[in-house]
Predicted model as a PDB file, atoms N, CA, C, CB and O in Angstrom, pLDDT in the B-factor column:
MODEL        1                                                                  
ATOM      1  N   MET A   1      74.745  69.605 182.157  1.00 53.00           N  
ATOM      2  CA  MET A   1      74.195  70.925 182.118  1.00 53.00           C  
ATOM      3  C   MET A   1      74.920  71.738 181.037  1.00 53.00           C  
ATOM      4  CB  MET A   1      74.304  71.597 183.500  1.00 53.00           C  
ATOM      5  O   MET A   1      76.141  71.655 180.903  1.00 53.00           O  
ATOM      6  N   SER A   2      74.175  72.503 180.289  1.00 68.00           N  
ATOM      7  CA  SER A   2      74.722  73.283 179.185  1.00 68.00           C  
ATOM      8  C   SER A   2      75.284  74.612 179.677  1.00 68.00           C  
ATOM      9  CB  SER A   2      73.651  73.526 178.124  1.00 68.00           C  
ATOM     10  O   SER A   2      74.761  75.204 180.620  1.00 68.00           O  
ATOM     11  N   ASN A   3      76.345  75.073 179.037  1.00 78.00           N  
ATOM     12  CA  ASN A   3      76.920  76.386 179.327  1.00 78.00           C  
ATOM     13  C   ASN A   3      76.393  77.446 178.372  1.00 78.00           C  
ATOM     14  CB  ASN A   3      78.443  76.328 179.250  1.00 78.00           C  
ATOM     15  O   ASN A   3      76.875  78.578 178.384  1.00 78.00           O  
ATOM     16  N   ASP A   4      75.415  77.101 177.546  1.00 82.00           N  
ATOM     17  CA  ASP A   4      74.876  78.030 176.561  1.00 82.00           C  
ATOM     18  C   ASP A   4      74.103  79.146 177.244  1.00 82.00           C  
ATOM     19  CB  ASP A   4      73.977  77.297 175.563  1.00 82.00           C  
ATOM     20  O   ASP A   4      73.431  78.928 178.252  1.00 82.00           O  
ATOM     21  N   VAL A   5      74.208  80.338 176.684  1.00 85.00           N  
ATOM     22  CA  VAL A   5      73.529  81.519 177.199  1.00 85.00           C  
ATOM     23  C   VAL A   5      72.774  82.162 176.052  1.00 85.00           C  
ATOM     24  CB  VAL A   5      74.534  82.524 177.847  1.00 85.00           C  
ATOM     25  O   VAL A   5      73.314  82.294 174.954  1.00 85.00           O  
ATOM     26  N   LYS A   6      71.534  82.561 176.289  1.00 86.00           N  
ATOM     27  CA  LYS A   6      70.763  83.246 175.260  1.00 86.00           C  
ATOM     28  C   LYS A   6      71.198  84.700 175.200  1.00 86.00           C  
ATOM     29  CB  LYS A   6      69.241  83.136 175.536  1.00 86.00           C  
ATOM     30  O   LYS A   6      71.340  85.352 176.234  1.00 86.00           O  
ATOM     31  N   LEU A   7      71.411  85.214 173.984  1.00 82.00           N  
ATOM     32  CA  LEU A   7      71.806  86.600 173.780  1.00 82.00           C  
ATOM     33  C   LEU A   7      70.804  87.279 172.865  1.00 82.00           C  
ATOM     34  CB  LEU A   7      73.230  86.691 173.192  1.00 82.00           C  
ATOM     35  O   LEU A   7      70.189  86.644 172.008  1.00 82.00           O  
ATOM     36  N   SER A   8      70.654  88.556 173.060  1.00 86.00           N  
ATOM     37  CA  SER A   8      69.853  89.369 172.167  1.00 86.00           C  
ATOM     38  C   SER A   8      70.802  90.361 171.515  1.00 86.00           C  
ATOM     39  CB  SER A   8      68.678  90.093 172.925  1.00 86.00           C  
ATOM     40  O   SER A   8      71.529  91.074 172.207  1.00 86.00           O  
ATOM     41  N   VAL A   9      70.801  90.412 170.195  1.00 83.00           N  
ATOM     42  CA  VAL A   9      71.728  91.268 169.464  1.00 83.00           C  
ATOM     43  C   VAL A   9      70.940  92.348 168.743  1.00 83.00           C  
ATOM     44  CB  VAL A   9      72.579  90.446 168.462  1.00 83.00           C  
ATOM     45  O   VAL A   9      69.940  92.071 168.081  1.00 83.00           O  
ATOM     46  N   ARG A  10      71.409  93.593 168.881  1.00 86.00           N  
ATOM     47  CA  ARG A  10      70.753  94.709 168.230  1.00 86.00           C  
ATOM     48  C   ARG A  10      71.729  95.393 167.295  1.00 86.00           C  
ATOM     49  CB  ARG A  10      70.202  95.700 169.262  1.00 86.00           C  
ATOM     50  O   ARG A  10      72.942  95.222 167.410  1.00 86.00           O  
ATOM     51  N   SER A  11      71.189  96.167 166.369  1.00 93.00           N  
ATOM     52  CA  SER A  11      71.990  97.012 165.483  1.00 93.00           C  
ATOM     53  C   SER A  11      72.945  96.219 164.601  1.00 93.00           C  
ATOM     54  CB  SER A  11      72.772  98.003 166.297  1.00 93.00           C  
ATOM     55  O   SER A  11      74.123  96.562 164.499  1.00 93.00           O  
ATOM     56  N   VAL A  12      72.461  95.187 163.977  1.00 92.00           N  
ATOM     57  CA  VAL A  12      73.250  94.408 163.034  1.00 92.00           C  
ATOM     58  C   VAL A  12      72.843  94.846 161.634  1.00 92.00           C  
ATOM     59  CB  VAL A  12      73.044  92.861 163.239  1.00 92.00           C  
ATOM     60  O   VAL A  12      71.655  94.945 161.327  1.00 92.00           O  
ATOM     61  N   SER A  13      73.833  95.107 160.791  1.00 95.00           N  
ATOM     62  CA  SER A  13      73.535  95.599 159.450  1.00 95.00           C  
ATOM     63  C   SER A  13      72.782  94.555 158.635  1.00 95.00           C  
ATOM     64  CB  SER A  13      74.822  95.997 158.732  1.00 95.00           C  
ATOM     65  O   SER A  13      72.852  93.359 158.916  1.00 95.00           O  
ATOM     66  N   SER A  14      72.074  95.018 157.637  1.00 94.00           N  
ATOM     67  CA  SER A  14      71.332  94.113 156.743  1.00 94.00           C  
ATOM     68  C   SER A  14      72.284  93.153 156.048  1.00 94.00           C  
ATOM     69  CB  SER A  14      70.530  94.915 155.694  1.00 94.00           C  
ATOM     70  O   SER A  14      71.966  91.978 155.864  1.00 94.00           O  
ATOM     71  N   ARG A  15      73.444  93.652 155.665  1.00 96.00           N  
ATOM     72  CA  ARG A  15      74.434  92.806 154.984  1.00 96.00           C  
ATOM     73  C   ARG A  15      74.875  91.656 155.900  1.00 96.00           C  
ATOM     74  CB  ARG A  15      75.666  93.650 154.549  1.00 96.00           C  
ATOM     75  O   ARG A  15      74.982  90.509 155.465  1.00 96.00           O  
ATOM     76  N   THR A  16      75.128  91.982 157.173  1.00 93.00           N  
ATOM     77  CA  THR A  16      75.526  90.949 158.128  1.00 93.00           C  
ATOM     78  C   THR A  16      74.413  89.940 158.334  1.00 93.00           C  
ATOM     79  CB  THR A  16      75.916  91.574 159.462  1.00 93.00           C  
ATOM     80  O   THR A  16      74.668  88.737 158.389  1.00 93.00           O  
ATOM     81  N   GLN A  17      73.182  90.417 158.448  1.00 91.00           N  
ATOM     82  CA  GLN A  17      72.042  89.508 158.591  1.00 91.00           C  
ATOM     83  C   GLN A  17      71.941  88.575 157.396  1.00 91.00           C  
ATOM     84  CB  GLN A  17      70.740  90.297 158.754  1.00 91.00           C  
ATOM     85  O   GLN A  17      71.744  87.371 157.559  1.00 91.00           O  
ATOM     86  N   ASP A  18      72.075  89.127 156.196  1.00 95.00           N  
ATOM     87  CA  ASP A  18      72.005  88.309 154.980  1.00 95.00           C  
ATOM     88  C   ASP A  18      73.119  87.271 154.944  1.00 95.00           C  
ATOM     89  CB  ASP A  18      72.082  89.197 153.735  1.00 95.00           C  
ATOM     90  O   ASP A  18      72.889  86.112 154.599  1.00 95.00           O  
ATOM     91  N   ARG A  19      74.312  87.691 155.299  1.00 95.00           N  
ATOM     92  CA  ARG A  19      75.448  86.758 155.304  1.00 95.00           C  
ATOM     93  C   ARG A  19      75.261  85.666 156.351  1.00 95.00           C  
ATOM     94  CB  ARG A  19      76.759  87.511 155.565  1.00 95.00           C  
ATOM     95  O   ARG A  19      75.571  84.501 156.102  1.00 95.00           O  
ATOM     96  N   LEU A  20      74.755  86.045 157.520  1.00 93.00           N  
ATOM     97  CA  LEU A  20      74.521  85.063 158.580  1.00 93.00           C  
ATOM     98  C   LEU A  20      73.497  84.025 158.134  1.00 93.00           C  
ATOM     99  CB  LEU A  20      74.044  85.759 159.867  1.00 93.00           C  
ATOM    100  O   LEU A  20      73.686  82.827 158.347  1.00 93.00           O  
ATOM    101  N   ARG A  21      72.412  84.490 157.513  1.00 93.00           N  
ATOM    102  CA  ARG A  21      71.407  83.541 157.013  1.00 93.00           C  
ATOM    103  C   ARG A  21      71.997  82.625 155.944  1.00 93.00           C  
ATOM    104  CB  ARG A  21      70.192  84.295 156.444  1.00 93.00           C  
ATOM    105  O   ARG A  21      71.706  81.429 155.922  1.00 93.00           O  
ATOM    106  N   ALA A  22      72.828  83.182 155.056  1.00 96.00           N  
ATOM    107  CA  ALA A  22      73.465  82.374 154.010  1.00 96.00           C  
ATOM    108  C   ALA A  22      74.403  81.335 154.624  1.00 96.00           C  
ATOM    109  CB  ALA A  22      74.243  83.276 153.028  1.00 96.00           C  
ATOM    110  O   ALA A  22      74.415  80.179 154.201  1.00 96.00           O  
ATOM    111  N   LEU A  23      75.190  81.750 155.625  1.00 95.00           N  
ATOM    112  CA  LEU A  23      76.084  80.799 156.292  1.00 95.00           C  
ATOM    113  C   LEU A  23      75.308  79.700 156.992  1.00 95.00           C  
ATOM    114  CB  LEU A  23      76.972  81.519 157.296  1.00 95.00           C  
ATOM    115  O   LEU A  23      75.729  78.543 156.995  1.00 95.00           O  
ATOM    116  N   LYS A  24      74.175  80.055 157.584  1.00 94.00           N  
ATOM    117  CA  LYS A  24      73.355  79.051 158.278  1.00 94.00           C  
ATOM    118  C   LYS A  24      72.857  77.998 157.289  1.00 94.00           C  
ATOM    119  CB  LYS A  24      72.155  79.724 158.995  1.00 94.00           C  
ATOM    120  O   LYS A  24      72.872  76.803 157.582  1.00 94.00           O  
ATOM    121  N   VAL A  25      72.417  78.452 156.122  1.00 95.00           N  
ATOM    122  CA  VAL A  25      71.936  77.514 155.104  1.00 95.00           C  
ATOM    123  C   VAL A  25      73.102  76.683 154.565  1.00 95.00           C  
ATOM    124  CB  VAL A  25      71.232  78.274 153.948  1.00 95.00           C  
ATOM    125  O   VAL A  25      73.002  75.462 154.439  1.00 95.00           O  
ATOM    126  N   TYR A  26      74.194  77.354 154.254  1.00 96.00           N  
ATOM    127  CA  TYR A  26      75.348  76.675 153.665  1.00 96.00           C  
ATOM    128  C   TYR A  26      75.971  75.665 154.625  1.00 96.00           C  
ATOM    129  CB  TYR A  26      76.393  77.694 153.245  1.00 96.00           C  
ATOM    130  O   TYR A  26      76.284  74.538 154.239  1.00 96.00           O  
ATOM    131  N   SER A  27      76.148  76.080 155.875  1.00 95.00           N  
ATOM    132  CA  SER A  27      76.865  75.230 156.823  1.00 95.00           C  
ATOM    133  C   SER A  27      75.952  74.293 157.598  1.00 95.00           C  
ATOM    134  CB  SER A  27      77.631  76.083 157.786  1.00 95.00           C  
ATOM    135  O   SER A  27      76.392  73.256 158.094  1.00 95.00           O  
ATOM    136  N   ARG A  28      74.675  74.663 157.702  1.00 94.00           N  
ATOM    137  CA  ARG A  28      73.685  73.947 158.497  1.00 94.00           C  
ATOM    138  C   ARG A  28      73.974  74.007 159.996  1.00 94.00           C  
ATOM    139  CB  ARG A  28      73.621  72.509 158.053  1.00 94.00           C  
ATOM    140  O   ARG A  28      73.394  73.250 160.774  1.00 94.00           O  
ATOM    141  N   LEU A  29      74.875  74.910 160.398  1.00 94.00           N  
ATOM    142  CA  LEU A  29      75.148  75.117 161.818  1.00 94.00           C  
ATOM    143  C   LEU A  29      74.085  76.034 162.406  1.00 94.00           C  
ATOM    144  CB  LEU A  29      76.566  75.712 162.032  1.00 94.00           C  
ATOM    145  O   LEU A  29      73.549  76.884 161.695  1.00 94.00           O  
ATOM    146  N   PRO A  30      73.771  75.882 163.680  1.00 93.00           N  
ATOM    147  CA  PRO A  30      72.847  76.822 164.313  1.00 93.00           C  
ATOM    148  C   PRO A  30      73.532  78.178 164.489  1.00 93.00           C  
ATOM    149  CB  PRO A  30      72.356  76.276 165.683  1.00 93.00           C  
ATOM    150  O   PRO A  30      74.758  78.281 164.441  1.00 93.00           O  
ATOM    151  N   TYR A  31      72.721  79.209 164.691  1.00 91.00           N  
ATOM    152  CA  TYR A  31      73.270  80.553 164.847  1.00 91.00           C  
ATOM    153  C   TYR A  31      74.286  80.634 165.976  1.00 91.00           C  
ATOM    154  CB  TYR A  31      72.156  81.542 165.095  1.00 91.00           C  
ATOM    155  O   TYR A  31      75.293  81.329 165.848  1.00 91.00           O  
ATOM    156  N   GLY A  32      74.040  79.939 167.070  1.00 91.00           N  
ATOM    157  CA  GLY A  32      74.973  79.967 168.198  1.00 91.00           C  
ATOM    158  C   GLY A  32      76.351  79.454 167.810  1.00 91.00           C  
ATOM    159  O   GLY A  32      77.360  80.036 168.209  1.00 91.00           O  
ATOM    160  N   ALA A  33      76.409  78.377 167.042  1.00 94.00           N  
ATOM    161  CA  ALA A  33      77.693  77.824 166.607  1.00 94.00           C  
ATOM    162  C   ALA A  33      78.390  78.775 165.644  1.00 94.00           C  
ATOM    163  CB  ALA A  33      77.494  76.451 165.943  1.00 94.00           C  
ATOM    164  O   ALA A  33      79.612  78.924 165.689  1.00 94.00           O  
ATOM    165  N   LEU A  34      77.617  79.419 164.775  1.00 94.00           N  
ATOM    166  CA  LEU A  34      78.208  80.399 163.868  1.00 94.00           C  
ATOM    167  C   LEU A  34      78.794  81.575 164.637  1.00 94.00           C  
ATOM    168  CB  LEU A  34      77.166  80.893 162.867  1.00 94.00           C  
ATOM    169  O   LEU A  34      79.868  82.069 164.295  1.00 94.00           O  
ATOM    170  N   LEU A  35      78.095  82.023 165.670  1.00 92.00           N  
ATOM    171  CA  LEU A  35      78.595  83.116 166.495  1.00 92.00           C  
ATOM    172  C   LEU A  35      79.846  82.684 167.258  1.00 92.00           C  
ATOM    173  CB  LEU A  35      77.509  83.592 167.474  1.00 92.00           C  
ATOM    174  O   LEU A  35      80.817  83.438 167.327  1.00 92.00           O  
ATOM    175  N   ASP A  36      79.833  81.490 167.825  1.00 93.00           N  
ATOM    176  CA  ASP A  36      81.013  80.968 168.528  1.00 93.00           C  
ATOM    177  C   ASP A  36      82.222  80.952 167.596  1.00 93.00           C  
ATOM    178  CB  ASP A  36      80.739  79.545 169.074  1.00 93.00           C  
ATOM    179  O   ASP A  36      83.301  81.410 167.972  1.00 93.00           O  
ATOM    180  N   ASP A  37      82.046  80.425 166.383  1.00 95.00           N  
ATOM    181  CA  ASP A  37      83.143  80.342 165.418  1.00 95.00           C  
ATOM    182  C   ASP A  37      83.636  81.728 165.013  1.00 95.00           C  
ATOM    183  CB  ASP A  37      82.701  79.563 164.179  1.00 95.00           C  
ATOM    184  O   ASP A  37      84.837  81.941 164.852  1.00 95.00           O  
ATOM    185  N   SER A  38      82.707  82.671 164.849  1.00 95.00           N  
ATOM    186  CA  SER A  38      83.072  84.027 164.435  1.00 95.00           C  
ATOM    187  C   SER A  38      83.874  84.741 165.517  1.00 95.00           C  
ATOM    188  CB  SER A  38      81.820  84.834 164.097  1.00 95.00           C  
ATOM    189  O   SER A  38      84.887  85.378 165.225  1.00 95.00           O  
ATOM    190  N   VAL A  39      83.427  84.638 166.753  1.00 94.00           N  
ATOM    191  CA  VAL A  39      84.137  85.290 167.858  1.00 94.00           C  
ATOM    192  C   VAL A  39      85.514  84.663 168.032  1.00 94.00           C  
ATOM    193  CB  VAL A  39      83.326  85.185 169.173  1.00 94.00           C  
ATOM    194  O   VAL A  39      86.491  85.372 168.274  1.00 94.00           O  
ATOM    195  N   GLU A  40      85.599  83.356 167.913  1.00 96.00           N  
ATOM    196  CA  GLU A  40      86.889  82.661 168.024  1.00 96.00           C  
ATOM    197  C   GLU A  40      87.856  83.145 166.943  1.00 96.00           C  
ATOM    198  CB  GLU A  40      86.693  81.129 167.916  1.00 96.00           C  
ATOM    199  O   GLU A  40      89.025  83.403 167.227  1.00 96.00           O  
ATOM    200  N   ALA A  41      87.371  83.268 165.704  1.00 97.00           N  
ATOM    201  CA  ALA A  41      88.215  83.721 164.591  1.00 97.00           C  
ATOM    202  C   ALA A  41      88.664  85.171 164.815  1.00 97.00           C  
ATOM    203  CB  ALA A  41      87.451  83.595 163.242  1.00 97.00           C  
ATOM    204  O   ALA A  41      89.829  85.495 164.584  1.00 97.00           O  
ATOM    205  N   LEU A  42      87.762  86.035 165.258  1.00 97.00           N  
ATOM    206  CA  LEU A  42      88.112  87.428 165.511  1.00 97.00           C  
ATOM    207  C   LEU A  42      89.097  87.540 166.674  1.00 97.00           C  
ATOM    208  CB  LEU A  42      86.849  88.251 165.804  1.00 97.00           C  
ATOM    209  O   LEU A  42      90.056  88.309 166.607  1.00 97.00           O  
ATOM    210  N   TRP A  43      88.864  86.786 167.723  1.00 96.00           N  
ATOM    211  CA  TRP A  43      89.761  86.768 168.885  1.00 96.00           C  
ATOM    212  C   TRP A  43      91.180  86.396 168.447  1.00 96.00           C  
ATOM    213  CB  TRP A  43      89.246  85.769 169.961  1.00 96.00           C  
ATOM    214  O   TRP A  43      92.152  87.060 168.808  1.00 96.00           O  
ATOM    215  N   ASN A  44      91.279  85.315 167.658  1.00 96.00           N  
ATOM    216  CA  ASN A  44      92.589  84.857 167.192  1.00 96.00           C  
ATOM    217  C   ASN A  44      93.248  85.872 166.259  1.00 96.00           C  
ATOM    218  CB  ASN A  44      92.451  83.515 166.480  1.00 96.00           C  
ATOM    219  O   ASN A  44      94.468  86.029 166.282  1.00 96.00           O  
ATOM    220  N   ALA A  45      92.454  86.560 165.441  1.00 97.00           N  
ATOM    221  CA  ALA A  45      92.995  87.585 164.541  1.00 97.00           C  
ATOM    222  C   ALA A  45      93.588  88.736 165.356  1.00 97.00           C  
ATOM    223  CB  ALA A  45      91.891  88.113 163.581  1.00 97.00           C  
ATOM    224  O   ALA A  45      94.639  89.268 165.000  1.00 97.00           O  
ATOM    225  N   TYR A  46      92.921  89.121 166.446  1.00 97.00           N  
ATOM    226  CA  TYR A  46      93.455  90.185 167.293  1.00 97.00           C  
ATOM    227  C   TYR A  46      94.769  89.746 167.937  1.00 97.00           C  
ATOM    228  CB  TYR A  46      92.432  90.579 168.377  1.00 97.00           C  
ATOM    229  O   TYR A  46      95.713  90.532 168.013  1.00 97.00           O  
ATOM    230  N   ILE A  47      94.837  88.512 168.397  1.00 96.00           N  
ATOM    231  CA  ILE A  47      96.072  87.996 168.987  1.00 96.00           C  
ATOM    232  C   ILE A  47      97.177  87.966 167.932  1.00 96.00           C  
ATOM    233  CB  ILE A  47      95.848  86.579 169.582  1.00 96.00           C  
ATOM    234  O   ILE A  47      98.312  88.350 168.212  1.00 96.00           O  
ATOM    235  N   ASP A  48      96.849  87.511 166.721  1.00 97.00           N  
ATOM    236  CA  ASP A  48      97.838  87.471 165.636  1.00 97.00           C  
ATOM    237  C   ASP A  48      98.349  88.866 165.288  1.00 97.00           C  
ATOM    238  CB  ASP A  48      97.233  86.816 164.392  1.00 97.00           C  
ATOM    239  O   ASP A  48      99.482  89.015 164.831  1.00 97.00           O  
ATOM    240  N   ASP A  49      97.519  89.887 165.500  1.00 97.00           N  
ATOM    241  CA  ASP A  49      97.915  91.276 165.242  1.00 97.00           C  
ATOM    242  C   ASP A  49      98.730  91.869 166.382  1.00 97.00           C  
ATOM    243  CB  ASP A  49      96.688  92.131 165.001  1.00 97.00           C  
ATOM    244  O   ASP A  49      99.128  93.032 166.322  1.00 97.00           O  
ATOM    245  N   GLY A  50      98.981  91.076 167.421  1.00 97.00           N  
ATOM    246  CA  GLY A  50      99.840  91.525 168.496  1.00 97.00           C  
ATOM    247  C   GLY A  50      99.131  92.079 169.715  1.00 97.00           C  
ATOM    248  O   GLY A  50      99.787  92.577 170.630  1.00 97.00           O  
ATOM    249  N   HIS A  51      97.819  92.008 169.754  1.00 96.00           N  
ATOM    250  CA  HIS A  51      97.093  92.482 170.932  1.00 96.00           C  
ATOM    251  C   HIS A  51      97.246  91.473 172.063  1.00 96.00           C  
ATOM    252  CB  HIS A  51      95.594  92.713 170.605  1.00 96.00           C  
ATOM    253  O   HIS A  51      97.193  90.263 171.843  1.00 96.00           O  
ATOM    254  N   ASP A  52      97.434  91.980 173.261  1.00 94.00           N  
ATOM    255  CA  ASP A  52      97.621  91.119 174.432  1.00 94.00           C  
ATOM    256  C   ASP A  52      96.257  90.841 175.079  1.00 94.00           C  
ATOM    257  CB  ASP A  52      98.600  91.782 175.462  1.00 94.00           C  
ATOM    258  O   ASP A  52      95.917  91.424 176.109  1.00 94.00           O  
ATOM    259  N   LEU A  53      95.502  89.964 174.472  1.00 94.00           N  
ATOM    260  CA  LEU A  53      94.188  89.612 175.013  1.00 94.00           C  
ATOM    261  C   LEU A  53      94.351  88.495 176.023  1.00 94.00           C  
ATOM    262  CB  LEU A  53      93.209  89.191 173.886  1.00 94.00           C  
ATOM    263  O   LEU A  53      94.984  87.474 175.754  1.00 94.00           O  
ATOM    264  N   ARG A  54      93.776  88.706 177.169  1.00 92.00           N  
ATOM    265  CA  ARG A  54      93.777  87.657 178.183  1.00 92.00           C  
ATOM    266  C   ARG A  54      92.409  87.001 178.191  1.00 92.00           C  
ATOM    267  CB  ARG A  54      94.134  88.224 179.590  1.00 92.00           C  
ATOM    268  O   ARG A  54      91.383  87.668 178.053  1.00 92.00           O  
ATOM    269  N   GLU A  55      92.409  85.714 178.352  1.00 91.00           N  
ATOM    270  CA  GLU A  55      91.147  84.973 178.382  1.00 91.00           C  
ATOM    271  C   GLU A  55      90.321  85.472 179.560  1.00 91.00           C  
ATOM    272  CB  GLU A  55      91.395  83.431 178.485  1.00 91.00           C  
ATOM    273  O   GLU A  55      90.802  85.469 180.693  1.00 91.00           O  
ATOM    274  N   PRO A  56      89.067  85.907 179.309  1.00 90.00           N  
ATOM    275  CA  PRO A  56      88.227  86.389 180.413  1.00 90.00           C  
ATOM    276  C   PRO A  56      87.916  85.262 181.400  1.00 90.00           C  
ATOM    277  CB  PRO A  56      86.916  86.989 179.868  1.00 90.00           C  
ATOM    278  O   PRO A  56      87.829  84.092 181.029  1.00 90.00           O  
ATOM    279  N   ALA A  57      87.755  85.644 182.654  1.00 87.00           N  
ATOM    280  CA  ALA A  57      87.374  84.669 183.679  1.00 87.00           C  
ATOM    281  C   ALA A  57      85.945  84.204 183.412  1.00 87.00           C  
ATOM    282  CB  ALA A  57      87.501  85.280 185.114  1.00 87.00           C  
ATOM    283  O   ALA A  57      85.079  85.011 183.073  1.00 87.00           O  
ATOM    284  N   SER A  58      85.707  82.937 183.563  1.00 75.00           N  
ATOM    285  CA  SER A  58      84.359  82.394 183.387  1.00 75.00           C  
ATOM    286  C   SER A  58      83.475  82.855 184.529  1.00 75.00           C  
ATOM    287  CB  SER A  58      84.385  80.847 183.311  1.00 75.00           C  
ATOM    288  O   SER A  58      83.896  82.930 185.683  1.00 75.00           O  
ATOM    289  N   VAL A  59      82.262  83.156 184.178  1.00 56.00           N  
ATOM    290  CA  VAL A  59      81.318  83.616 185.199  1.00 56.00           C  
ATOM    291  C   VAL A  59      80.503  82.443 185.688  1.00 56.00           C  
ATOM    292  CB  VAL A  59      80.393  84.727 184.649  1.00 56.00           C  
ATOM    293  O   VAL A  59      79.643  82.606 186.553  1.00 56.00           O  
TER     294      VAL A  59                                                      
ENDMDL                                                                          
END                                                                             
């Protein structure tokens, strides 16, 4: 069974949309994988900056 969840995203800038489409073509990853990688990178950047982020409990 998959743990994937469908999301609807609103209010994304045109620049971000363009970059996301370019990354999809360049990497050939699906949008979900690109989002997973982006959130992981941002999460780690916040931790590297000294923020005390705790891993959220799985629902």
